[in-house]
Biopython code that builds the backbone (N, CA, C, O; Angstrom):
import numpy as np
from Bio.PDB.StructureBuilder import StructureBuilder

atoms = [
    (1, "ALA", "N", (0.621, -1.372, -0.127)),
    (1, "ALA", "CA", (0.238, 0.055, -0.020)),
    (1, "ALA", "C", (1.161, 1.153, -0.131)),
    (1, "ALA", "O", (2.378, 1.222, 0.044)),
    (2, "GLY", "N", (0.115, 2.160, -0.530)),
    (2, "GLY", "CA", (1.138, 3.862, -0.403)),
    (2, "GLY", "C", (0.310, 4.091, -1.288)),
    (2, "GLY", "O", (-0.586, 3.444, -1.829)),
    (3, "GLU", "N", (1.024, 5.852, -1.438)),
    (3, "GLU", "CA", (0.280, 6.712, -2.297)),
    (3, "GLU", "C", (0.355, 6.733, -3.602)),
    (3, "GLU", "O", (1.266, 6.049, -4.066)),
    (4, "PHE", "N", (-0.446, 7.415, -4.501)),
    (4, "PHE", "CA", (-0.093, 7.420, -6.038)),
    (4, "PHE", "C", (-0.839, 8.748, -6.238)),
    (4, "PHE", "O", (-1.622, 9.326, -5.484)),
    (5, "VAL", "N", (-0.329, 9.113, -7.601)),
    (5, "VAL", "CA", (-0.866, 10.303, -7.920)),
    (5, "VAL", "C", (-1.729, 9.914, -9.657)),
    (5, "VAL", "O", (-1.391, 8.965, -10.364)),
    (6, "THR", "N", (-2.603, 10.696, -9.933)),
    (6, "THR", "CA", (-3.236, 10.102, -11.069)),
    (6, "THR", "C", (-4.197, 11.167, -11.171)),
    (6, "THR", "O", (-4.636, 11.911, -10.295)),
    (7, "GLN", "N", (-4.475, 11.096, -12.562)),
    (7, "GLN", "CA", (-5.486, 12.058, -13.603)),
    (7, "GLN", "C", (-6.796, 11.560, -13.451)),
    (7, "GLN", "O", (-7.049, 10.368, -13.624)),
    (8, "LEU", "N", (-7.633, 12.386, -13.142)),
    (8, "LEU", "CA", (-9.299, 12.063, -13.120)),
    (8, "LEU", "C", (-9.871, 12.964, -14.151)),
    (8, "LEU", "O", (-9.383, 14.047, -14.473)),
    (9, "LYS", "N", (-11.063, 12.369, -14.695)),
    (9, "LYS", "CA", (-11.672, 13.075, -15.888)),
    (9, "LYS", "C", (-13.003, 12.887, -15.588)),
    (9, "LYS", "O", (-13.397, 11.759, -15.295)),
    (10, "ALA", "N", (-14.000, 14.139, -15.627)),
    (10, "ALA", "CA", (-15.677, 14.060, -15.157)),
    (10, "ALA", "C", (-15.976, 12.973, -16.164)),
    (10, "ALA", "O", (-15.526, 12.697, -17.275)),
    (11, "LYS", "N", (-16.958, 12.422, -15.322)),
    (11, "LYS", "CA", (-17.979, 11.711, -15.890)),
    (11, "LYS", "C", (-19.155, 12.141, -16.019)),
    (11, "LYS", "O", (-19.725, 12.367, -14.951)),
    (12, "ILE", "N", (-19.904, 12.395, -17.230)),
    (12, "ILE", "CA", (-21.439, 12.825, -17.030)),
    (12, "ILE", "C", (-22.417, 11.593, -17.755)),
    (12, "ILE", "O", (-22.334, 11.005, -18.832)),
    (13, "ASP", "N", (-23.117, 11.536, -16.919)),
    (13, "ASP", "CA", (-24.364, 10.717, -17.116)),
    (13, "ASP", "C", (-25.023, 11.124, -18.527)),
    (13, "ASP", "O", (-24.643, 12.015, -19.285)),
    (14, "ASP", "N", (-26.287, 10.099, -18.711)),
    (14, "ASP", "CA", (-26.951, 10.354, -19.826)),
    (14, "ASP", "C", (-27.874, 11.810, -19.725)),
    (14, "ASP", "O", (-27.924, 12.525, -20.727)),
    (15, "ASP", "N", (-28.522, 12.169, -18.606)),
    (15, "ASP", "CA", (-29.060, 13.445, -18.019)),
    (15, "ASP", "C", (-28.108, 14.622, -18.206)),
    (15, "ASP", "O", (-28.659, 15.722, -18.240)),
    (16, "GLY", "N", (-26.577, 14.594, -18.352)),
    (16, "GLY", "CA", (-25.848, 15.534, -18.209)),
    (16, "GLY", "C", (-25.236, 16.144, -16.869)),
    (16, "GLY", "O", (-24.609, 17.203, -16.864)),
    (17, "GLU", "N", (-25.491, 15.334, -15.677)),
    (17, "GLU", "CA", (-25.116, 15.367, -14.320)),
    (17, "GLU", "C", (-23.656, 14.706, -14.126)),
    (17, "GLU", "O", (-23.434, 13.691, -14.785)),
    (18, "LEU", "N", (-22.925, 15.062, -13.513)),
    (18, "LEU", "CA", (-21.613, 14.442, -12.875)),
    (18, "LEU", "C", (-21.968, 13.116, -12.072)),
    (18, "LEU", "O", (-22.660, 13.194, -11.057)),
    (19, "ASP", "N", (-21.512, 11.962, -12.512)),
    (19, "ASP", "CA", (-21.546, 10.622, -12.110)),
    (19, "ASP", "C", (-20.315, 10.481, -11.390)),
    (19, "ASP", "O", (-20.304, 9.586, -10.545)),
    (20, "GLY", "N", (-19.335, 11.127, -11.527)),
    (20, "GLY", "CA", (-17.910, 10.746, -10.810)),
    (20, "GLY", "C", (-17.053, 10.965, -11.707)),
    (20, "GLY", "O", (-17.255, 11.488, -12.803)),
    (21, "TYR", "N", (-16.163, 10.612, -11.315)),
    (21, "TYR", "CA", (-14.218, 10.742, -11.849)),
    (21, "TYR", "C", (-13.770, 9.440, -12.496)),
    (21, "TYR", "O", (-13.422, 8.487, -11.798)),
    (22, "MET", "N", (-13.777, 9.390, -13.850)),
    (22, "MET", "CA", (-12.934, 8.276, -14.382)),
    (22, "MET", "C", (-11.305, 8.512, -14.308)),
    (22, "MET", "O", (-10.718, 9.534, -14.662)),
    (23, "GLN", "N", (-10.669, 7.213, -13.713)),
    (23, "GLN", "CA", (-9.327, 7.206, -13.697)),
    (23, "GLN", "C", (-8.288, 7.190, -15.130)),
    (23, "GLN", "O", (-8.215, 6.041, -15.567)),
    (24, "ILE", "N", (-7.655, 7.974, -15.770)),
    (24, "ILE", "CA", (-7.594, 7.769, -17.017)),
    (24, "ILE", "C", (-5.918, 7.491, -17.125)),
    (24, "ILE", "O", (-5.498, 7.810, -18.237)),
    (25, "ASP", "N", (-5.127, 7.094, -16.434)),
    (25, "ASP", "CA", (-4.127, 6.773, -15.877)),
    (25, "ASP", "C", (-3.920, 5.074, -15.627)),
    (25, "ASP", "O", (-4.876, 4.582, -15.027)),
    (26, "PRO", "N", (-2.804, 4.084, -15.998)),
    (26, "PRO", "CA", (-2.781, 2.810, -15.733)),
    (26, "PRO", "C", (-2.312, 2.908, -13.957)),
    (26, "PRO", "O", (-1.774, 3.953, -13.590)),
    (27, "PRO", "N", (-2.477, 2.122, -13.237)),
    (27, "PRO", "CA", (-3.130, 0.745, -13.713)),
    (27, "PRO", "C", (-4.696, 0.556, -13.331)),
    (27, "PRO", "O", (-5.248, -0.527, -13.524)),
    (28, "LEU", "N", (-5.229, 1.424, -12.899)),
    (28, "LEU", "CA", (-6.387, 1.378, -12.540)),
    (28, "LEU", "C", (-7.531, 2.066, -13.761)),
    (28, "LEU", "O", (-8.711, 2.154, -13.423)),
    (29, "GLN", "N", (-7.158, 2.482, -15.009)),
    (29, "GLN", "CA", (-7.522, 2.862, -16.059)),
    (29, "GLN", "C", (-8.637, 2.663, -16.056)),
    (29, "GLN", "O", (-8.884, 1.457, -16.089)),
    (30, "GLY", "N", (-9.976, 3.659, -16.015)),
    (30, "GLY", "CA", (-11.550, 3.273, -16.588)),
    (30, "GLY", "C", (-11.871, 3.213, -14.914)),
    (30, "GLY", "O", (-13.033, 2.819, -15.016)),
    (31, "ALA", "N", (-11.658, 3.325, -13.487)),
    (31, "ALA", "CA", (-11.802, 3.275, -12.619)),
    (31, "ALA", "C", (-12.708, 4.291, -12.169)),
    (31, "ALA", "O", (-12.208, 5.400, -12.354)),
    (32, "LEU", "N", (-14.044, 4.351, -11.561)),
    (32, "LEU", "CA", (-14.884, 5.291, -11.185)),
    (32, "LEU", "C", (-14.805, 5.959, -9.588)),
    (32, "LEU", "O", (-15.110, 5.454, -8.507)),
    (33, "TYR", "N", (-14.489, 6.745, -9.787)),
    (33, "TYR", "CA", (-14.345, 7.534, -8.341)),
    (33, "TYR", "C", (-15.468, 8.633, -8.022)),
    (33, "TYR", "O", (-15.783, 9.545, -8.787)),
    (34, "ARG", "N", (-15.956, 8.413, -6.897)),
    (34, "ARG", "CA", (-16.748, 9.517, -6.328)),
    (34, "ARG", "C", (-16.606, 9.644, -5.265)),
    (34, "ARG", "O", (-16.280, 8.681, -4.572)),
    (35, "PHE", "N", (-16.812, 10.983, -4.698)),
    (35, "PHE", "CA", (-16.237, 11.850, -3.584)),
    (35, "PHE", "C", (-17.831, 12.593, -2.862)),
    (35, "PHE", "O", (-18.628, 13.345, -3.424)),
    (36, "GLY", "N", (-17.867, 12.022, -1.412)),
    (36, "GLY", "CA", (-18.965, 12.479, -0.749)),
    (36, "GLY", "C", (-18.617, 12.482, 0.536)),
    (36, "GLY", "O", (-17.437, 12.530, 0.882)),
    (37, "GLN", "N", (-19.743, 12.426, 1.479)),
    (37, "GLN", "CA", (-19.586, 12.410, 2.812)),
    (37, "GLN", "C", (-19.993, 11.505, 3.680)),
    (37, "GLN", "O", (-21.104, 11.161, 3.276)),
    (38, "ALA", "N", (-19.742, 10.934, 4.618)),
    (38, "ALA", "CA", (-20.017, 9.877, 5.271)),
    (38, "ALA", "C", (-21.433, 10.280, 6.161)),
    (38, "ALA", "O", (-21.765, 11.466, 6.185)),
    (39, "GLU", "N", (-22.055, 9.508, 6.714)),
    (39, "GLU", "CA", (-23.329, 10.082, 7.586)),
    (39, "GLU", "C", (-22.741, 10.829, 8.712)),
    (39, "GLU", "O", (-23.535, 11.607, 9.239)),
    (40, "ASP", "N", (-21.491, 10.794, 9.246)),
    (40, "ASP", "CA", (-21.152, 11.658, 10.627)),
    (40, "ASP", "C", (-20.146, 13.154, 9.750)),
    (40, "ASP", "O", (-19.460, 13.958, 10.382)),
    (41, "GLY", "N", (-20.337, 13.167, 8.230)),
    (41, "GLY", "CA", (-19.792, 14.506, 8.127)),
    (41, "GLY", "C", (-18.272, 14.129, 7.114)),
    (41, "GLY", "O", (-17.761, 14.633, 6.114)),
    (42, "ALA", "N", (-17.962, 13.034, 7.976)),
    (42, "ALA", "CA", (-16.423, 12.876, 7.308)),
    (42, "ALA", "C", (-16.519, 12.423, 5.732)),
    (42, "ALA", "O", (-17.330, 11.590, 5.328)),
    (43, "ALA", "N", (-15.417, 13.205, 4.786)),
    (43, "ALA", "CA", (-15.132, 12.769, 3.399)),
    (43, "ALA", "C", (-14.950, 11.544, 3.139)),
    (43, "ALA", "O", (-14.050, 10.932, 3.714)),
    (44, "ILE", "N", (-15.793, 10.914, 2.189)),
    (44, "ILE", "CA", (-14.993, 9.733, 2.010)),
    (44, "ILE", "C", (-14.796, 9.836, 0.133)),
    (44, "ILE", "O", (-15.149, 10.783, -0.568)),
    (45, "ILE", "N", (-14.144, 8.575, -0.316)),
    (45, "ILE", "CA", (-14.125, 8.465, -1.653)),
    (45, "ILE", "C", (-14.793, 6.819, -1.991)),
    (45, "ILE", "O", (-14.628, 5.957, -1.128)),
    (46, "VAL", "N", (-15.449, 6.514, -3.129)),
    (46, "VAL", "CA", (-15.772, 5.512, -3.133)),
    (46, "VAL", "C", (-15.325, 5.060, -4.522)),
    (46, "VAL", "O", (-15.801, 5.460, -5.584)),
    (47, "LEU", "N", (-14.292, 4.123, -4.356)),
    (47, "LEU", "CA", (-13.851, 3.906, -5.949)),
    (47, "LEU", "C", (-14.441, 1.973, -6.118)),
    (47, "LEU", "O", (-14.376, 0.875, -5.565)),
    (48, "GLY", "N", (-15.099, 2.842, -7.542)),
    (48, "GLY", "CA", (-15.700, 1.319, -8.267)),
    (48, "GLY", "C", (-17.190, 1.619, -8.223)),
    (48, "GLY", "O", (-17.752, 2.600, -7.737)),
    (49, "GLU", "N", (-17.734, 0.500, -8.873)),
    (49, "GLU", "CA", (-19.407, 0.608, -8.929)),
    (49, "GLU", "C", (-19.845, -0.878, -8.884)),
    (49, "GLU", "O", (-18.998, -1.770, -8.819)),
    (50, "GLY", "N", (-21.143, -1.132, -8.919)),
    (50, "GLY", "CA", (-21.869, -2.207, -8.694)),
    (50, "GLY", "C", (-21.521, -3.228, -7.374)),
    (50, "GLY", "O", (-21.743, -2.928, -6.200)),
    (51, "ALA", "N", (-20.962, -4.422, -7.818)),
    (51, "ALA", "CA", (-20.842, -5.378, -7.042)),
    (51, "ALA", "C", (-19.364, -5.091, -6.089)),
    (51, "ALA", "O", (-19.156, -5.395, -4.915)),
    (52, "VAL", "N", (-18.607, -4.509, -6.916)),
    (52, "VAL", "CA", (-17.521, -4.078, -6.589)),
    (52, "VAL", "C", (-17.166, -2.582, -6.111)),
    (52, "VAL", "O", (-17.060, -1.726, -6.990)),
    (53, "LYS", "N", (-16.996, -2.259, -4.904)),
    (53, "LYS", "CA", (-16.982, -0.987, -4.375)),
    (53, "LYS", "C", (-16.165, -0.772, -2.854)),
    (53, "LYS", "O", (-16.517, -1.421, -1.869)),
    (54, "TYR", "N", (-15.357, -0.061, -2.819)),
    (54, "TYR", "CA", (-14.366, 0.384, -1.802)),
    (54, "TYR", "C", (-14.555, 1.569, -1.277)),
    (54, "TYR", "O", (-14.409, 2.566, -1.984)),
    (55, "THR", "N", (-14.921, 1.675, 0.087)),
    (55, "THR", "CA", (-15.167, 3.241, 0.143)),
    (55, "THR", "C", (-14.081, 3.380, 1.485)),
    (55, "THR", "O", (-13.977, 2.695, 2.503)),
    (56, "PHE", "N", (-13.301, 4.629, 0.983)),
    (56, "PHE", "CA", (-12.095, 5.231, 1.779)),
    (56, "PHE", "C", (-12.496, 6.508, 3.113)),
    (56, "PHE", "O", (-13.376, 7.362, 3.216)),
    (57, "VAL", "N", (-11.743, 6.229, 3.675)),
    (57, "VAL", "CA", (-11.849, 7.549, 4.987)),
    (57, "VAL", "C", (-10.500, 8.011, 5.480)),
    (57, "VAL", "O", (-9.515, 7.282, 5.590)),
    (58, "VAL", "N", (-10.541, 8.947, 5.688)),
    (58, "VAL", "CA", (-8.962, 9.590, 6.318)),
    (58, "VAL", "C", (-9.080, 8.966, 7.828)),
    (58, "VAL", "O", (-9.837, 8.916, 8.798)),
    (59, "ALA", "N", (-7.863, 8.544, 7.376)),
    (59, "ALA", "CA", (-7.220, 7.731, 8.834)),
    (59, "ALA", "C", (-7.074, 8.941, 9.735)),
    (59, "ALA", "O", (-6.842, 10.007, 9.165)),
    (60, "GLU", "N", (-7.174, 8.938, 11.039)),
    (60, "GLU", "CA", (-6.619, 9.665, 12.368)),
    (60, "GLU", "C", (-5.261, 9.436, 12.867)),
    (60, "GLU", "O", (-4.872, 10.010, 13.885)),
]
sb = StructureBuilder()
sb.init_structure("model")
sb.init_model(0)
sb.init_chain("A")
sb.init_seg("    ")
for serial, (resi, resn, name, xyz) in enumerate(atoms, 1):
    if name == "N":
        sb.init_residue(resn, " ", resi, " ")
    sb.init_atom(name, np.array(xyz, "f"), 0.0, 1.0, " ", f" {name:<3s}", serial, name[0])
structure = sb.get_structure()
């Protein structure tokens, strides 16, 4: 595990709304990221969609 840097491109749905951000660099090229807030207000990143989703929160 560790840090990485990547470029993201906005993904717009059929209604013209922001659906998330697609990673455009390998090794996870095409992966979808969504940014949001947990119920407690903490910032989260959700990586993936459908049956394979990983939710990341800031570690203290």
